[in-house]
C-alpha positions as CSV (number, residue, x, y, z in Angstrom):
1,M,-7.0,9.4,-26.1
2,S,-6.8,13.1,-26.6
3,L,-4.3,15.4,-24.9
4,I,-7.1,16.9,-22.8
5,E,-8.1,13.5,-21.5
6,A,-4.4,12.7,-20.7
7,V,-4.0,15.9,-18.7
8,I,-7.2,15.5,-16.7
9,L,-6.6,11.9,-15.9
10,G,-2.9,12.6,-15.0
11,L,-4.2,15.3,-12.6
12,V,-6.7,12.8,-11.1
13,Q,-4.0,10.1,-10.7
14,G,-1.6,12.5,-9.0
15,L,-4.3,13.9,-6.7
16,T,-5.8,10.6,-5.6
17,E,-2.8,8.1,-5.6
18,F,-1.7,8.9,-2.0
19,L,-5.0,9.9,-0.6
20,P,-7.1,6.9,0.8
21,I,-9.8,7.4,-1.9
22,S,-8.6,5.0,-4.7
23,S,-6.8,6.5,-7.7
24,S,-7.8,3.6,-10.1
25,G,-11.4,4.0,-9.1
26,H,-11.3,7.7,-9.7
27,L,-9.8,7.2,-13.2
28,R,-12.6,4.9,-14.1
29,V,-15.4,7.1,-12.6
30,I,-14.1,10.3,-14.1
31,S,-13.9,8.7,-17.5
32,A,-17.5,7.6,-17.2
33,F,-18.6,11.0,-16.1
34,F,-17.1,12.6,-19.2
35,G,-18.4,9.9,-21.4
36,W,-14.8,8.8,-22.3
37,P,-13.9,5.1,-22.8
38,D,-12.3,3.3,-19.9
39,P,-8.6,4.4,-19.9
40,G,-7.7,0.8,-19.1
41,A,-5.6,-1.0,-16.5
42,A,-2.4,-0.3,-18.6
43,F,-2.8,3.5,-18.4
44,T,-3.6,3.2,-14.7
45,A,-0.5,1.1,-13.9
46,V,1.9,3.0,-16.1
47,S,0.7,6.5,-14.9
48,Q,1.4,5.3,-11.3
49,L,5.1,5.2,-12.2
50,G,5.0,9.0,-12.1
51,T,3.5,9.1,-8.6
52,E,6.0,6.5,-7.3
53,L,8.9,8.6,-8.6
54,A,7.4,11.3,-6.4
55,V,7.7,8.9,-3.4
56,M,11.3,8.2,-4.2
57,I,12.1,12.0,-4.3
58,Y,10.2,12.8,-1.2
59,F,11.6,9.8,0.9
60,R,15.0,9.9,-1.0
61,Q,17.1,10.1,2.2
62,R,15.3,7.3,3.9
63,I,15.3,5.1,0.8
64,M,19.1,5.7,0.3
65,K,19.7,4.6,3.9
66,I,17.5,1.5,3.5
67,V,19.1,0.4,0.2
68,S,22.7,1.0,1.4
69,T,22.3,-0.5,4.8
70,W,20.4,-3.5,3.5
71,T,23.0,-4.1,0.8
72,L,25.9,-3.9,3.3
73,S,24.0,-6.1,5.8
74,L,24.3,-9.0,3.3
75,F,28.0,-9.0,3.9
76,K,28.2,-7.5,7.4
77,R,26.4,-9.5,10.1
78,E,26.5,-6.6,12.7
79,L,24.3,-4.4,10.4
80,R,21.5,-7.0,10.2
81,G,19.7,-5.7,13.3
82,D,19.7,-2.1,12.0
83,I,16.2,-0.8,11.4
84,N,17.1,0.3,7.8
85,A,18.5,-3.2,7.0
86,R,15.4,-4.8,8.4
87,M,13.2,-2.4,6.6
88,G,14.7,-3.6,3.3
89,W,13.6,-7.1,4.0
90,Y,10.2,-6.0,5.3
91,V,9.5,-4.1,2.0
92,I,10.5,-7.2,0.0
93,I,8.4,-9.6,2.1
94,G,5.4,-7.2,2.2
95,S,5.4,-6.9,-1.6
96,L,5.0,-10.6,-2.2
97,P,1.1,-10.8,-1.7
98,I,0.3,-8.2,-4.2
99,V,2.8,-9.5,-6.8
100,I,1.4,-13.1,-6.6
101,L,-2.3,-12.0,-6.5
102,G,-1.7,-9.5,-9.3
103,L,-0.4,-12.1,-11.6
104,L,-3.2,-14.6,-10.7
105,L,-6.0,-12.0,-11.1
106,E,-4.7,-10.1,-14.1
107,E,-7.7,-10.9,-16.3
108,Q,-10.2,-9.9,-13.7
109,I,-8.3,-6.7,-13.0
110,D,-8.5,-5.7,-16.7
111,S,-12.3,-6.5,-17.0
112,V,-14.7,-7.6,-14.2
113,F,-13.1,-5.4,-11.4
114,R,-13.7,-2.3,-13.5
115,D,-17.5,-2.4,-13.2
116,L,-18.7,1.0,-11.8
117,R,-21.1,-0.8,-9.4
118,L,-18.3,-2.7,-7.8
119,I,-16.1,0.4,-7.6
120,A,-18.9,2.3,-5.9
121,L,-19.5,-0.4,-3.4
122,N,-15.8,-0.7,-2.6
123,L,-15.6,3.1,-2.1
124,I,-18.4,2.9,0.5
125,I,-17.6,-0.4,2.3
126,F,-13.8,0.1,2.6
127,G,-14.3,3.8,3.4
128,V,-16.5,2.8,6.4
129,I,-14.0,0.2,7.5
130,L,-11.2,2.8,7.3
131,G,-13.3,5.2,9.4
132,L,-14.0,2.6,12.1
133,V,-10.4,1.5,12.3
134,D,-9.2,5.0,12.5
135,Q,-11.6,6.0,15.3
136,Y,-11.3,2.9,17.5
137,S,-7.8,1.4,16.9
138,R,-5.0,1.8,19.5
139,K,-2.2,3.6,17.6
140,H,0.9,3.1,19.8
141,R,3.5,1.4,17.5
142,G,6.2,3.0,15.4
143,M,8.4,1.9,12.5
144,E,10.8,0.2,15.0
145,D,8.0,-2.2,15.9
146,L,7.7,-3.6,12.4
147,T,8.3,-7.3,12.0
148,A,8.2,-9.8,9.2
149,S,4.8,-11.1,10.1
150,R,3.4,-7.6,10.4
151,G,4.9,-6.7,7.1
152,I,3.1,-9.6,5.5
153,V,-0.2,-8.3,7.0
154,F,0.5,-4.9,5.6
155,G,1.1,-6.6,2.2
156,L,-2.1,-8.5,2.3
157,F,-4.1,-5.3,2.9
158,Q,-2.1,-3.6,0.1
159,S,-3.2,-6.4,-2.3
160,L,-6.8,-5.3,-1.8
161,A,-5.9,-2.3,-4.0
162,L,-5.9,-4.7,-7.0
163,I,-9.7,-4.0,-7.0
164,P,-10.5,-0.4,-8.1
165,G,-12.3,1.5,-5.4
166,V,-10.5,0.0,-2.4
167,S,-7.4,2.3,-2.5
168,R,-3.8,1.1,-2.1
169,S,-3.0,3.7,0.6
170,G,-6.4,3.3,2.2
171,G,-6.2,-0.5,2.4
172,T,-2.6,-0.5,3.7
173,L,-3.3,2.3,6.2
174,T,-6.3,0.3,7.5
175,G,-4.2,-2.8,8.0
176,G,-1.4,-0.7,9.7
177,M,-3.8,0.9,12.2
178,L,-5.4,-2.5,12.9
179,L,-1.9,-3.6,13.9
180,G,-1.6,-0.6,16.2
181,F,0.7,1.6,14.1
182,K,0.5,5.4,14.2
183,R,-1.0,7.1,11.2
184,K,2.2,8.7,10.0
185,D,4.3,5.5,10.5
186,A,1.7,3.4,8.8
187,A,1.6,5.9,5.9
188,E,5.4,6.0,5.5
189,Y,5.7,2.2,5.4
190,A,2.6,2.0,3.0
191,F,4.3,4.4,0.5
192,L,7.7,2.5,0.7
193,L,5.8,-0.8,0.4
194,A,4.1,0.4,-2.8
195,L,7.4,1.0,-4.6
196,P,8.3,-2.5,-5.8
197,A,4.7,-3.5,-6.6
198,V,3.9,-0.3,-8.5
199,F,7.1,-0.2,-10.5
200,G,6.8,-3.9,-11.3
201,A,3.2,-3.5,-12.4
202,G,4.0,-0.3,-14.4
203,L,6.9,-1.9,-16.2
204,Y,4.9,-5.1,-16.9
205,K,2.0,-3.1,-18.4
206,L,4.3,-1.1,-20.6
207,T,4.0,-3.9,-23.2
208,D,0.2,-3.3,-23.3
209,V,0.5,0.4,-24.2
210,G,0.0,0.7,-28.0
211,P,-2.5,0.6,-30.8
212,N,-4.7,-1.9,-29.1
213,E,-5.2,0.4,-26.1
214,Y,-7.3,3.5,-26.0
215,A,-4.5,5.4,-24.3
216,G,-1.5,5.3,-26.6
217,W,2.1,6.2,-25.8
218,G,1.8,10.0,-26.1
219,A,-1.2,10.3,-23.8
220,T,0.3,7.8,-21.3
221,I,3.6,9.7,-21.1
222,V,1.8,13.1,-20.6
223,G,-0.5,11.6,-17.9
224,T,2.5,10.0,-16.1
225,I,4.5,13.2,-16.0
226,I,1.6,15.3,-14.7
227,A,0.7,12.6,-12.1
228,G,4.3,12.6,-10.8
229,V,4.4,16.4,-10.3
230,V,1.0,16.6,-8.6
231,G,1.7,13.5,-6.6
232,F,4.8,15.0,-5.0
233,I,2.7,18.0,-3.8
234,V,0.0,15.8,-2.4
235,I,2.3,13.4,-0.5
236,A,4.0,16.4,1.2
237,W,0.7,17.8,2.2
238,L,-0.7,14.4,3.4
239,M,2.2,13.6,5.7
240,K,1.6,16.9,7.5
241,F,-2.1,16.5,7.5
242,I,-2.3,13.1,9.1
243,S,0.1,14.2,11.9
244,T,-2.8,16.2,13.5
245,H,-6.0,15.0,11.7
246,S,-7.9,11.8,11.3
247,F,-9.0,10.2,8.0
248,M,-12.7,11.0,8.5
249,P,-12.9,13.7,5.8
250,F,-11.7,11.1,3.2
251,V,-14.3,8.6,4.6
252,Y,-17.1,11.0,4.1
253,Y,-16.0,11.7,0.6
254,R,-15.7,8.1,-0.3
255,V,-19.2,7.3,0.9
256,A,-20.7,10.3,-0.8
257,L,-19.0,9.5,-4.1
258,G,-20.0,5.8,-4.0
259,I,-23.6,6.7,-3.3
260,L,-23.5,9.2,-6.2
261,V,-22.1,6.6,-8.7
262,L,-24.7,4.0,-7.6
263,T,-27.5,6.5,-8.0
264,L,-26.3,7.6,-11.5
265,V,-26.0,3.9,-12.6
266,S,-29.4,3.1,-11.2
267,F,-31.1,5.9,-13.2
268,G,-29.2,4.9,-16.3
269,V,-27.1,8.1,-16.4
270,L,-23.9,6.0,-16.3
271,D,-23.3,2.7,-18.0
272,P,-21.6,0.5,-15.4
273,E,-19.5,-1.2,-18.1
274,G,-19.4,1.8,-20.4
275,G,-16.2,2.0,-22.5
276,A,-15.2,-1.5,-21.6
277,E,-15.3,-2.7,-25.2
278,S,-12.4,-0.4,-26.1
279,Q,-10.2,-1.9,-23.5
280,V,-10.4,-5.6,-24.3
281,A,-7.2,-7.7,-24.0
282,R,-4.9,-8.0,-26.9
283,D,-5.9,-11.6,-27.5
284,D,-9.5,-10.5,-27.7
285,V,-8.6,-7.9,-30.3
286,V,-6.9,-10.5,-32.4
287,I,-9.9,-12.8,-32.1
288,A,-12.3,-10.0,-33.1
289,E,-10.1,-9.2,-36.1
290,E,-10.1,-12.8,-37.2
291,N,-13.8,-13.1,-36.8
292,A,-14.3,-10.0,-38.9
293,E,-12.0,-11.5,-41.6
294,N,-14.0,-14.7,-41.5
295,E,-17.3,-12.9,-41.9
296,D,-15.9,-10.9,-44.8
297,E,-14.7,-14.2,-46.5
298,A,-18.1,-15.8,-45.9
299,R,-19.9,-12.8,-47.5
300,D,-17.5,-12.9,-50.5
301,E,-18.3,-16.6,-50.9
302,D,-22.0,-16.0,-50.7
303,G,-21.8,-13.3,-53.2
304,A,-19.8,-15.4,-55.6
305,A,-22.3,-18.2,-55.3
306,A,-25.1,-15.9,-56.0
307,E,-23.4,-14.6,-59.2
308,E,-22.8,-18.2,-60.4
309,K,-26.5,-19.1,-59.8
310,P,-28.7,-16.1,-60.3
311,S,-32.3,-16.1,-59.3
312,A,-34.8,-16.6,-62.1
313,E,-36.9,-13.8,-60.8
314,P,-34.6,-11.2,-59.1
315,S,-36.3,-9.4,-56.2
316,E,-35.8,-5.7,-55.8
317,E,-36.6,-5.8,-52.1
318,P,-34.5,-7.8,-49.5
319,S,-36.0,-10.9,-48.1
320,A,-38.1,-10.3,-45.1
321,D,-36.5,-13.4,-43.5
322,A,-33.0,-11.9,-43.7
323,A,-31.9,-11.1,-40.1
324,P,-30.1,-7.8,-39.6
325,E,-26.4,-7.9,-38.8
326,I,-25.7,-7.3,-35.1
327,D,-22.6,-5.7,-33.6
328,P,-21.2,-8.2,-31.1
329,A,-19.7,-5.5,-28.8
330,T,-22.8,-3.4,-28.3
331,G,-25.7,-5.7,-29.4
332,W,-27.0,-2.9,-31.8
333,E,-28.1,-3.4,-35.4
334,I,-25.5,-2.5,-38.0
335,D,-26.6,-0.1,-40.8
336,P,-25.6,-2.1,-43.9
337,E,-25.1,1.1,-45.9
338,V,-22.8,2.7,-43.3
339,G,-21.2,-0.4,-41.8
340,L,-21.6,1.0,-38.2
341,P,-24.1,0.1,-35.5
342,R,-26.6,2.9,-34.5
343,N,-27.0,3.8,-30.9
344,P,-30.8,3.5,-30.2
345,D,-30.6,6.0,-27.3
346,T,-28.8,8.8,-29.2
347,G,-29.6,8.0,-32.8
348,L,-25.9,8.4,-33.6
349,Y,-23.6,5.9,-35.2
350,H,-21.2,4.1,-32.9
351,D,-17.6,3.4,-33.9
352,P,-16.3,0.3,-32.1
353,Q,-12.7,1.3,-32.9
354,L,-13.1,4.6,-30.9
355,G,-15.6,3.1,-28.4
356,M,-17.9,6.1,-28.7
357,D,-20.7,7.6,-30.8
358,V,-19.7,9.7,-33.8
359,D,-21.3,12.2,-36.2
360,Y,-21.6,10.7,-39.7
361,D,-22.2,12.6,-43.0
362,P,-23.9,10.3,-45.5
363,A,-23.1,12.7,-48.3
364,T,-19.3,12.3,-47.9
365,G,-19.2,9.0,-46.1
366,M,-17.0,10.5,-43.5
367,A,-17.3,10.4,-39.7
368,T,-16.2,13.1,-37.2
369,N,-14.2,12.2,-34.1
370,P,-16.0,13.8,-31.2
371,V,-12.8,14.3,-29.2
372,T,-10.4,15.7,-31.8
373,G,-13.0,17.1,-34.3
374,E,-11.1,15.4,-37.2
375,Q,-13.0,13.7,-40.0
376,Y,-12.0,10.2,-41.0
377,D,-13.3,7.2,-43.0
378,P,-15.0,4.8,-40.5
379,A,-14.7,1.9,-42.8
380,P,-12.1,-0.7,-41.7
381,A,-9.0,-0.8,-43.9
382,E,-8.9,-3.7,-46.4
383,E,-6.3,-6.3,-46.1
384,P,-3.7,-6.0,-49.0
385,A,-3.8,-8.7,-51.6
386,Q,-1.4,-11.6,-51.0
């Protein structure tokens, strides 16, 4: 991932994390619009650490009271009825659903859930639900009315955010207003409730950032810092906005964006799964490398056998029955002279390692990275002799 991509995606993460419009869905859609590979669930989770740091700074006084009072209440019975002590338990209880479901659905979160068609439908459907609840729910409860059972309901709605396009804040706010909570109180608890889940997911996904991910360490750090700075500005604005306004502007935006994405996918402008091949899980990367090694060994054995038993009448032309080699990730025919599949739509060669089309100079045998402009040898590095 280039520095420009990291900056833009960091801005998108910071702008959309606290608004009820789905930050993970926007990261996926923006990447598709620019023709970039999917940044992946790891980049999304880690960059959210920056926005949650913004929450800690903005609500620092409230968080300090909750942590200190909850800790003291473990030893002093008279403090257990204090709202701050109870809030500590409510945050813990409300975080359980998303933690459990996040671990159970990790594979789907990294793959199936990132389909642009699903994201677009979620933007529309859950946007409409948010609008209906905002317009017709009775908002008469405050933070002092929070209970353990209501905290669990909040948590269940928050867990919907595991699917890109739903929105963590949008889902949690919808659940809160259904329970009768005022917009501002529902938003405050939603932001506090996100802290354990987001920090847990971000720290867990830190192990996935590396050479097997499109977004490496440098890009992820840049995106996280920018997301945190922008996120602080957005959360300060949003808390003032919802005090006097409804969520309808965000509902209209979600529906319009969802319709736009579905239209572009329907007309073939966007590939609903575009870039997904660059974000396969680490196990899949290992399997792909092993398969490639096995294919190389098979070709070497076939070549050795052919040298030991040469044909009586060597043919200058390849056999018509020989099937062309197909790239398993794209399904395109691999050019045997170049070693790369050719995109039938653009006519360019496709580098599976980058997950994008590249310019190739047959005279030099070098390809050009379309993002950095650097020339490189697209041939895979050979394994050193044992």
